[in-house]
SEGU-601878 format. One record per atom (N, C-alpha, C): chain; x, y, z; residue number from 1. Coordinates in steps of 0.001 Angstrom, whole numbers. Example, Ala and Ser with C-alpha at 12.3 -4.5 7.8 and 13.67 -1.06 7.14 Angstrom:
BEGIN
<kette->A | px->13190 | py->-5690 | pz->7800 | nr->1>
<kette->A | px->12300 | py->-4500 | pz->7800 | nr->1>
<kette->A | px->13200 | py->-3300 | pz->7800 | nr->1>
<kette->A | px->12850 | py->-2250 | pz->7080 | nr->2>
<kette->A | px->13670 | py->-1060 | pz->7140 | nr->2>
<kette->A | px->12900 | py->30 | pz->7870 | nr->2>
This chain:
BEGIN
<kette->A | px->-18600 | py->28451 | pz->-12948 | nr->1>
<kette->A | px->-17036 | py->28290 | pz->-12667 | nr->1>
<kette->A | px->-16450 | py->29211 | pz->-12223 | nr->1>
<kette->A | px->-16909 | py->30369 | pz->-11986 | nr->2>
<kette->A | px->-16388 | py->31694 | pz->-11195 | nr->2>
<kette->A | px->-15752 | py->31483 | pz->-9920 | nr->2>
<kette->A | px->-16450 | py->30500 | pz->-9092 | nr->3>
<kette->A | px->-16022 | py->30385 | pz->-7796 | nr->3>
<kette->A | px->-14671 | py->29437 | pz->-7632 | nr->3>
<kette->A | px->-14760 | py->28558 | pz->-9061 | nr->4>
<kette->A | px->-13774 | py->27418 | pz->-9159 | nr->4>
<kette->A | px->-12489 | py->28342 | pz->-9540 | nr->4>
<kette->A | px->-12506 | py->29179 | pz->-10865 | nr->5>
<kette->A | px->-11500 | py->29409 | pz->-11415 | nr->5>
<kette->A | px->-10550 | py->30633 | pz->-10477 | nr->5>
<kette->A | px->-11424 | py->31534 | pz->-9835 | nr->6>
<kette->A | px->-10816 | py->32479 | pz->-9226 | nr->6>
<kette->A | px->-10144 | py->31907 | pz->-7959 | nr->6>
<kette->A | px->-10406 | py->30719 | pz->-7581 | nr->7>
<kette->A | px->-9576 | py->29809 | pz->-6138 | nr->7>
<kette->A | px->-8655 | py->29007 | pz->-6797 | nr->7>
<kette->A | px->-8100 | py->28809 | pz->-7973 | nr->8>
<kette->A | px->-6897 | py->28051 | pz->-8444 | nr->8>
<kette->A | px->-5845 | py->28915 | pz->-7928 | nr->8>
<kette->A | px->-4795 | py->28243 | pz->-7122 | nr->9>
<kette->A | px->-3556 | py->28840 | pz->-6699 | nr->9>
<kette->A | px->-2742 | py->27832 | pz->-6127 | nr->9>
<kette->A | px->-1398 | py->28361 | pz->-6303 | nr->10>
<kette->A | px->-529 | py->26901 | pz->-5435 | nr->10>
<kette->A | px->-821 | py->26835 | pz->-4198 | nr->10>
<kette->A | px->-743 | py->25665 | pz->-3416 | nr->11>
<kette->A | px->-1006 | py->25090 | pz->-2352 | nr->11>
<kette->A | px->-2293 | py->25578 | pz->-1648 | nr->11>
<kette->A | px->-3358 | py->25363 | pz->-2597 | nr->12>
<kette->A | px->-4682 | py->25270 | pz->-2265 | nr->12>
<kette->A | px->-5197 | py->23837 | pz->-2032 | nr->12>
<kette->A | px->-6343 | py->23986 | pz->-1506 | nr->13>
<kette->A | px->-7012 | py->22469 | pz->-1111 | nr->13>
<kette->A | px->-8291 | py->22478 | pz->-2083 | nr->13>
<kette->A | px->-8614 | py->21197 | pz->-2642 | nr->14>
<kette->A | px->-9643 | py->21331 | pz->-3453 | nr->14>
<kette->A | px->-10899 | py->20546 | pz->-2645 | nr->14>
<kette->A | px->-12116 | py->21193 | pz->-2356 | nr->15>
<kette->A | px->-13161 | py->20692 | pz->-1589 | nr->15>
<kette->A | px->-14342 | py->20352 | pz->-2847 | nr->15>
<kette->A | px->-14078 | py->20847 | pz->-4078 | nr->16>
<kette->A | px->-15214 | py->20537 | pz->-4729 | nr->16>
<kette->A | px->-16077 | py->19182 | pz->-4973 | nr->16>
<kette->A | px->-17231 | py->18866 | pz->-5088 | nr->17>
<kette->A | px->-17894 | py->17667 | pz->-5406 | nr->17>
<kette->A | px->-17527 | py->17259 | pz->-6676 | nr->17>
<kette->A | px->-17461 | py->15902 | pz->-6886 | nr->18>
<kette->A | px->-17119 | py->15294 | pz->-7969 | nr->18>
<kette->A | px->-17705 | py->15946 | pz->-9393 | nr->18>
<kette->A | px->-19251 | py->16257 | pz->-8969 | nr->19>
<kette->A | px->-19869 | py->16650 | pz->-10273 | nr->19>
<kette->A | px->-19318 | py->18016 | pz->-10707 | nr->19>
<kette->A | px->-18734 | py->18737 | pz->-9652 | nr->20>
<kette->A | px->-18350 | py->20274 | pz->-10298 | nr->20>
<kette->A | px->-16821 | py->19887 | pz->-10884 | nr->20>
<kette->A | px->-16217 | py->18788 | pz->-10460 | nr->21>
<kette->A | px->-14738 | py->18960 | pz->-10938 | nr->21>
<kette->A | px->-14792 | py->18170 | pz->-12323 | nr->21>
<kette->A | px->-15700 | py->17416 | pz->-12371 | nr->22>
<kette->A | px->-16259 | py->16930 | pz->-13842 | nr->22>
<kette->A | px->-16743 | py->17758 | pz->-15026 | nr->22>
<kette->A | px->-17760 | py->18693 | pz->-14471 | nr->23>
<kette->A | px->-17959 | py->19812 | pz->-15183 | nr->23>
<kette->A | px->-16856 | py->20711 | pz->-15410 | nr->23>
<kette->A | px->-16089 | py->20994 | pz->-14813 | nr->24>
<kette->A | px->-15011 | py->21758 | pz->-14692 | nr->24>
<kette->A | px->-13904 | py->21283 | pz->-15617 | nr->24>
<kette->A | px->-13819 | py->20363 | pz->-15763 | nr->25>
<kette->A | px->-12773 | py->19339 | pz->-16707 | nr->25>
<kette->A | px->-13302 | py->19542 | pz->-17962 | nr->25>
<kette->A | px->-14644 | py->19244 | pz->-18243 | nr->26>
<kette->A | px->-15277 | py->19707 | pz->-19446 | nr->26>
<kette->A | px->-15219 | py->21253 | pz->-20218 | nr->26>
<kette->A | px->-15349 | py->22179 | pz->-19110 | nr->27>
<kette->A | px->-15629 | py->23423 | pz->-19679 | nr->27>
<kette->A | px->-14573 | py->24421 | pz->-19209 | nr->27>
<kette->A | px->-13893 | py->24121 | pz->-17856 | nr->28>
<kette->A | px->-12956 | py->25178 | pz->-17311 | nr->28>
<kette->A | px->-11889 | py->25312 | pz->-17960 | nr->28>
<kette->A | px->-11067 | py->26586 | pz->-17560 | nr->29>
<kette->A | px->-9870 | py->26925 | pz->-18487 | nr->29>
<kette->A | px->-8894 | py->27204 | pz->-17077 | nr->29>
<kette->A | px->-8466 | py->26085 | pz->-16822 | nr->30>
<kette->A | px->-7384 | py->26091 | pz->-15542 | nr->30>
<kette->A | px->-6063 | py->26906 | pz->-15653 | nr->30>
<kette->A | px->-5999 | py->27897 | pz->-14530 | nr->31>
<kette->A | px->-4416 | py->28528 | pz->-14665 | nr->31>
<kette->A | px->-4852 | py->29236 | pz->-13242 | nr->31>
<kette->A | px->-3563 | py->29583 | pz->-12702 | nr->32>
<kette->A | px->-3309 | py->30134 | pz->-11314 | nr->32>
<kette->A | px->-4029 | py->31552 | pz->-11345 | nr->32>
<kette->A | px->-5078 | py->31889 | pz->-10670 | nr->33>
<kette->A | px->-5875 | py->33193 | pz->-10747 | nr->33>
<kette->A | px->-5730 | py->33654 | pz->-9365 | nr->33>
<kette->A | px->-5582 | py->32782 | pz->-8207 | nr->34>
<kette->A | px->-5835 | py->33519 | pz->-6962 | nr->34>
<kette->A | px->-4854 | py->34745 | pz->-6581 | nr->34>
<kette->A | px->-3800 | py->34789 | pz->-7069 | nr->35>
<kette->A | px->-3020 | py->35870 | pz->-6697 | nr->35>
<kette->A | px->-3203 | py->37051 | pz->-7713 | nr->35>
<kette->A | px->-4275 | py->37252 | pz->-8797 | nr->36>
<kette->A | px->-4259 | py->38118 | pz->-9550 | nr->36>
<kette->A | px->-5186 | py->39102 | pz->-8874 | nr->36>
<kette->A | px->-4951 | py->40473 | pz->-9046 | nr->37>
<kette->A | px->-5412 | py->41824 | pz->-8238 | nr->37>
<kette->A | px->-5425 | py->41819 | pz->-6916 | nr->37>
<kette->A | px->-4050 | py->41319 | pz->-6495 | nr->38>
<kette->A | px->-3697 | py->41648 | pz->-4954 | nr->38>
<kette->A | px->-3719 | py->42925 | pz->-4640 | nr->38>
<kette->A | px->-3106 | py->43837 | pz->-5630 | nr->39>
<kette->A | px->-3321 | py->45482 | pz->-5251 | nr->39>
<kette->A | px->-4884 | py->45881 | pz->-4925 | nr->39>
<kette->A | px->-5697 | py->45323 | pz->-5800 | nr->40>
<kette->A | px->-6948 | py->45910 | pz->-5831 | nr->40>
<kette->A | px->-7730 | py->45301 | pz->-4346 | nr->40>
<kette->A | px->-7238 | py->43942 | pz->-4138 | nr->41>
<kette->A | px->-7892 | py->43381 | pz->-2655 | nr->41>
<kette->A | px->-7079 | py->44277 | pz->-1617 | nr->41>
<kette->A | px->-5861 | py->44642 | pz->-1666 | nr->42>
<kette->A | px->-5143 | py->45461 | pz->-607 | nr->42>
<kette->A | px->-6098 | py->46822 | pz->-714 | nr->42>
<kette->A | px->-6433 | py->47428 | pz->-1535 | nr->43>
<kette->A | px->-6999 | py->48772 | pz->-1538 | nr->43>
<kette->A | px->-8347 | py->48678 | pz->-932 | nr->43>
<kette->A | px->-9173 | py->47313 | pz->-1167 | nr->44>
<kette->A | px->-10239 | py->47227 | pz->-411 | nr->44>
<kette->A | px->-9945 | py->47071 | pz->919 | nr->44>
<kette->A | px->-9360 | py->46428 | pz->1507 | nr->45>
<kette->A | px->-9052 | py->46070 | pz->2841 | nr->45>
<kette->A | px->-8723 | py->47461 | pz->3318 | nr->45>
<kette->A | px->-7985 | py->48097 | pz->2775 | nr->46>
<kette->A | px->-7582 | py->49633 | pz->3461 | nr->46>
<kette->A | px->-8909 | py->50516 | pz->3673 | nr->46>
<kette->A | px->-9692 | py->50443 | pz->2428 | nr->47>
<kette->A | px->-11055 | py->51165 | pz->2485 | nr->47>
<kette->A | px->-12138 | py->50594 | pz->3511 | nr->47>
<kette->A | px->-11952 | py->49126 | pz->3792 | nr->48>
<kette->A | px->-12697 | py->48795 | pz->4962 | nr->48>
<kette->A | px->-12186 | py->49172 | pz->6092 | nr->48>
<kette->A | px->-10842 | py->49494 | pz->6666 | nr->49>
<kette->A | px->-10345 | py->49642 | pz->7543 | nr->49>
<kette->A | px->-10772 | py->51296 | pz->7815 | nr->49>
<kette->A | px->-10631 | py->51878 | pz->6848 | nr->50>
<kette->A | px->-10842 | py->53679 | pz->6972 | nr->50>
<kette->A | px->-12239 | py->53800 | pz->7218 | nr->50>
<kette->A | px->-13199 | py->52808 | pz->7099 | nr->51>
<kette->A | px->-14611 | py->53037 | pz->7177 | nr->51>
<kette->A | px->-15075 | py->52296 | pz->8254 | nr->51>
<kette->A | px->-13985 | py->52009 | pz->9002 | nr->52>
<kette->A | px->-14234 | py->51373 | pz->10564 | nr->52>
<kette->A | px->-14776 | py->49724 | pz->10793 | nr->52>
<kette->A | px->-14652 | py->49108 | pz->9433 | nr->53>
<kette->A | px->-15012 | py->47728 | pz->9453 | nr->53>
<kette->A | px->-13807 | py->47104 | pz->10056 | nr->53>
<kette->A | px->-13707 | py->46106 | pz->11180 | nr->54>
<kette->A | px->-12965 | py->45260 | pz->11497 | nr->54>
<kette->A | px->-12788 | py->43972 | pz->10966 | nr->54>
<kette->A | px->-12184 | py->43843 | pz->10102 | nr->55>
<kette->A | px->-12098 | py->42741 | pz->9236 | nr->55>
<kette->A | px->-11829 | py->41222 | pz->9989 | nr->55>
<kette->A | px->-11012 | py->41478 | pz->11039 | nr->56>
<kette->A | px->-10803 | py->40168 | pz->11648 | nr->56>
<kette->A | px->-12223 | py->40143 | pz->12732 | nr->56>
<kette->A | px->-12771 | py->40948 | pz->12982 | nr->57>
<kette->A | px->-13935 | py->40518 | pz->13799 | nr->57>
<kette->A | px->-15205 | py->40010 | pz->12787 | nr->57>
<kette->A | px->-15117 | py->40559 | pz->11606 | nr->58>
<kette->A | px->-16216 | py->40074 | pz->10702 | nr->58>
<kette->A | px->-15578 | py->38489 | pz->10669 | nr->58>
<kette->A | px->-14680 | py->38271 | pz->10063 | nr->59>
<kette->A | px->-14393 | py->36778 | pz->9755 | nr->59>
<kette->A | px->-14451 | py->35925 | pz->11226 | nr->59>
<kette->A | px->-13962 | py->36335 | pz->12064 | nr->60>
<kette->A | px->-14328 | py->35794 | pz->13493 | nr->60>
<kette->A | px->-15577 | py->35572 | pz->13819 | nr->60>
<kette->A | px->-16409 | py->36173 | pz->13408 | nr->61>
<kette->A | px->-17745 | py->36031 | pz->13674 | nr->61>
<kette->A | px->-18371 | py->35294 | pz->12888 | nr->61>
<kette->A | px->-18122 | py->35223 | pz->11380 | nr->62>
<kette->A | px->-18610 | py->34404 | pz->10539 | nr->62>
<kette->A | px->-18210 | py->33104 | pz->10653 | nr->62>
<kette->A | px->-16787 | py->32852 | pz->11270 | nr->63>
<kette->A | px->-16377 | py->31467 | pz->11636 | nr->63>
<kette->A | px->-17131 | py->30701 | pz->12641 | nr->63>
<kette->A | px->-17216 | py->31706 | pz->13692 | nr->64>
<kette->A | px->-18022 | py->31125 | pz->14905 | nr->64>
<kette->A | px->-19291 | py->30776 | pz->14666 | nr->64>
<kette->A | px->-20014 | py->31737 | pz->13872 | nr->65>
<kette->A | px->-21652 | py->31534 | pz->13701 | nr->65>
<kette->A | px->-21546 | py->30224 | pz->12860 | nr->65>
<kette->A | px->-20890 | py->29820 | pz->11928 | nr->66>
<kette->A | px->-20505 | py->28949 | pz->10887 | nr->66>
<kette->A | px->-20373 | py->27486 | pz->11717 | nr->66>
<kette->A | px->-19644 | py->27545 | pz->12382 | nr->67>
<kette->A | px->-19234 | py->26448 | pz->13112 | nr->67>
<kette->A | px->-20540 | py->25929 | pz->14069 | nr->67>
<kette->A | px->-21037 | py->27124 | pz->14993 | nr->68>
<kette->A | px->-22314 | py->26899 | pz->15587 | nr->68>
<kette->A | px->-23151 | py->26201 | pz->14933 | nr->68>
<kette->A | px->-23838 | py->26704 | pz->13791 | nr->69>
<kette->A | px->-24648 | py->26337 | pz->12870 | nr->69>
<kette->A | px->-24557 | py->24895 | pz->12357 | nr->69>
<kette->A | px->-23133 | py->24673 | pz->12004 | nr->70>
<kette->A | px->-22885 | py->23211 | pz->11758 | nr->70>
<kette->A | px->-23022 | py->22019 | pz->12893 | nr->70>
<kette->A | px->-22611 | py->22695 | pz->13716 | nr->71>
<kette->A | px->-22757 | py->21758 | pz->15111 | nr->71>
<kette->A | px->-24065 | py->21442 | pz->15453 | nr->71>
<kette->A | px->-24839 | py->22497 | pz->15251 | nr->72>
<kette->A | px->-26510 | py->22175 | pz->15718 | nr->72>
<kette->A | px->-26870 | py->21328 | pz->14750 | nr->72>
<kette->A | px->-26773 | py->21649 | pz->13526 | nr->73>
<kette->A | px->-27266 | py->20732 | pz->12337 | nr->73>
<kette->A | px->-26692 | py->19451 | pz->12481 | nr->73>
<kette->A | px->-25394 | py->19160 | pz->13021 | nr->74>
<kette->A | px->-25070 | py->17921 | pz->13091 | nr->74>
<kette->A | px->-25546 | py->17086 | pz->14368 | nr->74>
<kette->A | px->-25599 | py->17850 | pz->15329 | nr->75>
<kette->A | px->-26401 | py->17086 | pz->16230 | nr->75>
<kette->A | px->-27794 | py->17078 | pz->16153 | nr->75>
<kette->A | px->-28442 | py->17698 | pz->15297 | nr->76>
<kette->A | px->-29808 | py->17007 | pz->14733 | nr->76>
<kette->A | px->-29917 | py->16113 | pz->14283 | nr->76>
<kette->A | px->-28742 | py->15890 | pz->13082 | nr->77>
<kette->A | px->-28697 | py->14522 | pz->12145 | nr->77>
<kette->A | px->-28454 | py->13276 | pz->13007 | nr->77>
<kette->A | px->-27457 | py->13549 | pz->14124 | nr->78>
<kette->A | px->-27029 | py->12521 | pz->15114 | nr->78>
<kette->A | px->-28521 | py->11994 | pz->15756 | nr->78>
<kette->A | px->-29047 | py->13041 | pz->16269 | nr->79>
<kette->A | px->-30287 | py->12492 | pz->17152 | nr->79>
<kette->A | px->-31307 | py->11641 | pz->16195 | nr->79>
<kette->A | px->-31703 | py->12618 | pz->14910 | nr->80>
<kette->A | px->-32502 | py->11798 | pz->14313 | nr->80>
<kette->A | px->-32037 | py->10209 | pz->13756 | nr->80>
<kette->A | px->-30720 | py->10196 | pz->13417 | nr->81>
<kette->A | px->-30205 | py->8869 | pz->13178 | nr->81>
<kette->A | px->-30545 | py->7993 | pz->14390 | nr->81>
<kette->A | px->-30263 | py->8494 | pz->15545 | nr->82>
<kette->A | px->-30565 | py->7579 | pz->17135 | nr->82>
<kette->A | px->-31908 | py->7092 | pz->16814 | nr->82>
<kette->A | px->-32712 | py->8192 | pz->16526 | nr->83>
<kette->A | px->-34101 | py->7775 | pz->16747 | nr->83>
<kette->A | px->-34588 | py->6810 | pz->15909 | nr->83>
<kette->A | px->-34068 | py->7297 | pz->14408 | nr->84>
<kette->A | px->-34244 | py->5917 | pz->13531 | nr->84>
<kette->A | px->-33860 | py->4589 | pz->13845 | nr->84>
<kette->A | px->-32637 | py->4642 | pz->14171 | nr->85>
<kette->A | px->-32145 | py->3401 | pz->14958 | nr->85>
<kette->A | px->-32920 | py->2544 | pz->16205 | nr->85>
<kette->A | px->-33175 | py->3354 | pz->16889 | nr->86>
<kette->A | px->-34045 | py->2659 | pz->18072 | nr->86>
<kette->A | px->-35400 | py->2193 | pz->17562 | nr->86>
<kette->A | px->-35859 | py->2966 | pz->16419 | nr->87>
<kette->A | px->-37268 | py->2451 | pz->15927 | nr->87>
<kette->A | px->-37082 | py->952 | pz->15166 | nr->87>
<kette->A | px->-35877 | py->1032 | pz->14620 | nr->88>
<kette->A | px->-35521 | py->-156 | pz->13563 | nr->88>
<kette->A | px->-35164 | py->-1340 | pz->14578 | nr->88>
<kette->A | px->-34369 | py->-1146 | pz->15649 | nr->89>
<kette->A | px->-33941 | py->-2128 | pz->16767 | nr->89>
<kette->A | px->-35095 | py->-2755 | pz->17488 | nr->89>
<kette->A | px->-36197 | py->-1809 | pz->17589 | nr->90>
<kette->A | px->-37415 | py->-2110 | pz->18422 | nr->90>
<kette->A | px->-38243 | py->-3041 | pz->17725 | nr->90>
<kette->A | px->-38255 | py->-2862 | pz->16584 | nr->91>
<kette->A | px->-39126 | py->-3426 | pz->15276 | nr->91>
<kette->A | px->-38454 | py->-4963 | pz->15370 | nr->91>
């Protein structure tokens, strides 16, 4: 439940699978937590910057690589579905 509870906050979007939602409804403790520990988070970002970590570069790289991997997987899925369709149509 950690990743569910820590991301509860105003104006957030829920992308949880239905099973996770059901489990959370049974066992969760809903309350806004997203904005807790903001000063600690700011300190971590300051420390990252001091140690030469370019956070924007890190997030841009993660986003770009994630989209690329999703795109490759999606293309593979479409190709496999196309092949399956062709085999069914030919039969």
